[in-house]
N, C-alpha and C positions, 0 to 999 in steps of 0.2 A: 691640566684641568683638575686633577686630584688635589693639587695644592690649593686651588681656588676654593674647593669645597671644604678643605680643612680650615682655611682662614675665614670663610663666610658662613659656616654652618649656623652660627647664631642668628644671622639675618634670615636664613632660610626657615629656621624654626619660628621666628617672629612672623614671617609671611604665612606659614601654615596656621599659626594662631589666629591671624586675621581671617583666614578662610574658614576656620572652625567657628569663630564668632559670627561671621556673615551667615554661615549655615544655620546656626542656632537662632539668630534674630529673624532671618527670612522665613523660618518655618513656624513662627508664632501665629496664633489664630487671628491676631489683629492685622497681619500683613495681607496685602492683596494677592490674589492668585497669580502665579508666575513670578513672584518676587524672588523665590529661591534661585530659579534659573537665571534671571536677569542679574541678581546680586552676585552670584558665584561667577558668572561670566565677566562682569565688570571688575570685580575685585581680583579675579584671576588674571585678567589681562593687565591690570595695573601692576600687580605683584610681579608677574613675569617680565614686564617692561623694565621695572626698576632693577630686578636681579640681572637681566641681560645688560642693561646700561652699566651697572656696577661691575659686572664681569669684564666688559670691554675696557673700562677705564683701569681696572686692576691689572689685567693682562698687559695693556699698553704700558703702564708704569713699570711693570716687571721687565718687559722687553727693553725699555729705555735704560733702566738701572743696569741690566746685564750688558748692554752695549757700552755704556760709559765705564763700567767696572773693567771690562775686557780691554778698553783703550787706556787704562791706567789711571783713571780719575778716582778721587777720594769719595767714598760712600759713607754716609752717616746713618746708623740704625739706632732707633730708640732703645734705651735700656731702662726698663721699669723694674729691674730686679732689686736694686738697692735705692732707698730714698736719699741717702746721703752721698751716693756716688755720682759719677758723671751721668748726665741725661742722655748722652749718645755715645755709641761705640764707633770709633774710626775704623773703617774697613778699607784696606789697600791690598792689591794683588801682591806687591813686593813684601808685605808683612806676613805672608803665608796664608792668606784667605783664599778660598776657592768658592766658586759658584756652580752648583749642580742642581738642576730641577727647581730653580727659584729659591734655593736655600744657601746662605753663606755659612761655610764651615771653616774652622781653623783648629788643627790638632792641639794647639797651645791654649785654646780658649774653651771653657767648660760648657758653653751652650751655642746653639745655632740661631741664625736670624733669617726670617723670611724676607726676601727682597721686596715684597709688596709693602712692607712696613719701613722701608728705608728711603732716603733721599740723596740726591747728588749734592756734594759740598760745593757751594758757589764761590768759595774763596779762591 
């Protein structure tokens, strides 16, 4: 779960921003009485639903990637480090990569990759 929050903290901050905007707008003098409570509940429910849905899909994808990696399949992780380099890094168990807590590591490679940002090679 810690890895999820590391990956999705940006979305959580955006959700908090929407809640702050809702609080500011619903406390204006032109808003009807009870708007704050109704607005915060409605936006809160929507935000929590979206975050829970995204959590479920991210964790499911991470579990699927882990299962396929452990069975020996090729995993592709996006590489945004260099613009002129390859767009994806090929991750294979036999190439020295390991998966622990949703993070791919290799002692011969200078950075790690979150499995949530990877895909299974279909070739």
